[in-house]
C-alpha positions in Angstrom: 83.4 104.4 128.5 85.3 107.0 126.6 88.5 105.1 127.0 86.9 102.0 125.5 85.7 104.1 122.5 89.3 105.5 122.1 90.7 102.0 122.0 88.1 100.8 119.5 88.9 103.8 117.3 92.6 103.0 117.5 92.0 99.5 116.3 89.6 100.7 113.7 92.2 103.1 112.3 94.8 100.3 112.2 92.4 98.0 110.5 91.6 100.6 107.8 95.4 101.1 107.2 96.0 97.4 106.7 92.8 97.0 104.7 94.5 98.1 101.5 96.1 96.0 98.8 99.6 96.2 100.2 98.5 95.4 103.8 96.2 92.6 102.7 98.9 90.9 100.7 101.4 91.2 103.6 98.7 89.9 106.1 97.8 87.0 103.8 101.4 85.9 103.5 101.9 86.2 107.2 98.7 84.2 107.9 99.7 81.4 105.5 103.1 81.2 107.1 101.7 81.3 110.7 102.4 77.9 112.3 100.3 78.5 115.4 98.5 81.3 117.1 101.1 81.3 119.8 103.5 82.8 117.3 101.0 85.6 116.3 102.8 88.5 118.1 106.1 87.8 116.3 104.3 87.6 112.9 102.4 90.9 113.7 105.7 92.7 114.4 107.3 91.2 111.3 104.3 92.2 109.1 104.5 95.7 110.5 108.3 95.9 109.7 107.7 94.6 106.2 104.9 97.2 105.7 107.2 100.1 106.8 110.0 98.8 104.6 107.7 98.6 101.6 106.4 102.1 102.3 110.0 103.3 102.3 111.1 101.5 99.2 108.0 101.7 97.0 108.6 105.2 95.7 112.3 104.3 95.0 111.4 101.2 93.0 108.4 102.6 91.2 109.5 106.1 90.3 113.2 106.3 90.9 112.8 108.8 93.7 115.5 109.2 96.3 115.2 107.0 99.3 113.5 108.7 102.3 114.1 106.9 105.6 111.2 106.9 108.1 111.3 109.7 110.7 111.8 107.3 113.6 112.3 110.2 116.0 108.9 111.7 115.3 105.9 110.7 117.4 103.7 110.5 114.3 105.9 107.6 113.0 105.4 105.6 116.2 101.7 106.3 116.2 101.5 105.1 112.6 103.5 102.0 113.5 101.3 101.3 116.5 98.1 101.5 114.4 99.7 99.2 111.9 100.5 96.7 114.7 96.9 96.9 115.8 95.6 96.4 112.3 97.8 93.5 111.5 96.9 91.9 114.8 93.2 91.9 113.8 93.7 90.9 110.2 96.3 88.2 110.7 94.3 86.8 113.6 91.1 86.6 111.5 93.0 85.0 108.5 94.8 82.6 110.8 91.6 81.5 112.4 90.0 81.0 108.9 93.1 79.0 107.9 92.8 76.7 111.0 89.1 76.2 110.3 89.7 75.3 106.7 92.6 72.9 107.4 90.7 71.1 110.1 88.3 69.6 107.7 
């Protein structure tokens, strides 16, 4: 039972990270472009990549800061990317299902 709680906490953390303005905009665009639920995994990976790119470029574009590449050799970066994947999976799936229900009528 503890394992199930850990998995639920992982998805909850991912949902919380995506449930900000940046993540919701990315997820909404991905859900609108989603042609079918069979393509969901590819759109989730794409949304995660876009999120990481925006996180990297936002300080450069808004404040003129030097570009800081993500620390891809650090475990914390991959944990962050995995939680984003989980969050986008939930949000894009929900938005995609809502889109299918609305377009059916």
